[in-house]
C-alpha positions in Angstrom: 17.3 -3.5 -8.9 19.9 -0.9 -8.4 19.0 2.7 -9.4 21.9 2.9 -11.9 20.4 0.0 -13.9 17.0 1.6 -14.2 17.7 3.7 -17.3 19.1 0.6 -19.1 15.9 -1.3 -18.1 13.6 1.5 -19.3 15.5 1.6 -22.6 15.7 -2.1 -23.2 12.2 -3.1 -22.1 10.3 -1.5 -25.1 12.9 -3.1 -27.5 12.3 -6.5 -25.9 8.5 -6.0 -26.2 8.7 -5.1 -29.9 10.8 -8.2 -30.5 8.2 -10.2 -28.6 5.5 -8.8 -30.8 7.4 -9.8 -34.0 8.1 -13.3 -32.8 4.5 -13.9 -31.6 3.1 -12.2 -34.7 5.0 -14.5 -37.0 3.9 -17.6 -35.0 0.2 -16.9 -34.6 -0.6 -14.0 -36.9 -1.3 -10.3 -36.5 -5.0 -10.5 -35.5 -4.4 -13.2 -32.9 -1.5 -11.2 -31.5 -3.7 -8.1 -31.2 -6.4 -10.2 -29.6 -4.0 -11.5 -27.0 -2.9 -7.9 -26.2 -6.6 -6.8 -25.8 -7.3 -9.9 -23.7 -4.4 -9.2 -21.4 -5.7 -5.6 -20.8 -9.2 -7.0 -19.9 -7.7 -9.7 -17.8 -5.5 -7.2 -15.9 -8.5 -5.0 -15.1 -10.6 -8.0 -14.0 -7.9 -9.4 -11.8 -7.2 -6.0 -10.2 -10.9 -5.7 -9.3 -11.2 -9.2 -7.9 -7.8 -9.4 -6.1 -8.0 -5.7 -5.0 -11.2 -6.2 -3.1 -9.8 -9.3 -1.4 -6.7 -7.4 -0.4 -8.7 -4.5 1.1 -10.8 -7.0 3.1 -7.6 -8.7 4.4 -6.0 -5.4 5.4 -9.2 -4.4 7.2 -9.4 -7.8 9.0 -5.7 -7.7 9.9 -6.1 -4.2 11.4 -9.2 -5.2 13.3 -7.5 -8.2 14.8 -4.6 -6.0 16.0 -2.0 -7.3 13.5 0.4 -5.5 11.4 -1.2 -4.8 8.0 2.2 -4.1 6.3 2.4 -7.4 4.5 -1.1 -7.0 3.1 -0.4 -3.4 2.0 2.7 -4.5 0.1 0.7 -7.3 -1.5 -2.0 -4.8 -2.5 0.7 -2.6 -4.0 2.1 -5.5 -5.9 -1.3 -6.4 -7.3 -1.7 -2.8 -8.6 1.8 -3.1 -10.2 0.8 -6.5 -11.7 -2.4 -5.1 -13.2 -0.4 -2.2 -14.6 2.0 -4.6 -16.3 -0.9 -6.6 -17.7 -2.5 -3.5 -19.1 0.8 -2.5 -20.9 0.9 -3.8 -24.4 3.6 -6.5 -24.6 4.1 -10.1 -23.7 7.1 -9.7 -21.4 5.2 -7.2 -19.2 2.3 -9.6 -19.3 4.5 -12.4 -17.9 5.8 -10.2 -15.2 2.2 -9.1 -14.3 0.9 -12.7 -14.2 3.8 -13.7 -12.0 3.0 -10.9 -9.5 -0.6 -12.1 -9.3 0.6 -15.5 -7.9 0.6 -15.3 -4.0 3.8 -17.4 -3.7 5.7 -14.9 -5.9 4.3 -12.0 -3.9 5.4 -13.8 -0.7 8.9 -14.2 -2.1 9.0 -10.5 -3.1 7.7 -9.6 0.4 10.6 -11.6 2.0 13.0 -9.5 -0.1 11.3 -6.2 0.5 10.4 -6.7 4.2 13.7 -5.4 5.5 13.4 -2.2 3.5 9.8 -1.3 4.4 8.9 0.1 7.7 5.3 0.5 8.8 5.2 3.4 11.2 2.6 3.7 13.9 1.8 3.4 17.6 1.5 -0.2 18.6 -1.7 0.7 20.5 -3.2 2.0 17.2 -3.4 -1.6 16.0 -4.7 -3.1 19.2 -8.1 -3.2 20.9 -8.6 -3.4 24.6 -6.0 -3.9 27.2 -2.6 -5.5 26.5 1.1 -5.0 26.9 2.6 -2.0 25.2 4.2 1.4 25.8 2.6 3.7 28.3 -0.5 5.7 27.9 -1.3 6.4 24.3 -4.3 7.2 22.2 -7.4 5.9 24.0 -5.9 6.2 27.4 -8.2 7.3 30.2 -7.6 8.8 33.5 -4.4 7.6 35.3 -3.1 6.2 32.0 -5.5 3.2 32.0 -7.0 2.3 28.6 -10.6 3.1 28.1 -12.9 0.2 27.5 -14.4 0.1 23.9 -17.5 2.1 23.8 -16.6 4.5 26.7 -16.6 8.2 25.8 -14.6 10.8 27.6 -16.4 14.1 27.4 -14.4 17.2 28.3 -15.9 20.6 29.0 -14.0 23.9 28.5 -13.0 23.9 32.2 -11.6 20.3 31.9 -9.4 21.2 28.9 -8.2 24.6 28.1 -5.0 25.8 26.4 -3.6 29.3 26.7 -1.7 30.5 23.6 2.0 31.1 24.0 2.5 34.8 23.3 6.3 34.3 23.0 6.0 31.8 20.2 7.2 33.0 16.8 4.0 31.4 15.3 1.7 33.2 17.6 -0.7 35.6 15.7 -1.8 37.2 18.9 1.6 38.5 19.6 1.7 40.4 16.3 -1.9 41.6 16.5 -1.6 43.1 20.0 2.0 44.6 19.6 
């Protein structure tokens, strides 16, 4: 949706929801309509809990296996939005929320959003062990070779020492000693 259409959508959505309440209220009655609204709030909270835990597990598994968790993160965000729509009073927002809980609809939305979303990170951050990729990165040992999982590199003060740059504009020592 273009940003210029957003104010129109924000203005028309409550009007459409009110019209939906009137139509449904005439068809099934006031108490049944209120019951459906309360049921949708409870359903949204329950689905958020069930689906949210599953998404977190899939993100964790994808990261552990060295994959890109971007798709799962977007699915998680869509589930939060879907639960929010279900918790809003109104039948149109409930329909949108229920649609976003369907994995096929989320996959379709992911195909549309995929080109606009960038997951930034070092490729080695998502990998375990050795493999192709850019030069030494986090976890690289001596001579740029990756450390094996479980190895610890312990540095003493003599192995790693950094002298402050006294000419730096951010150096506090320059100001204290001058």
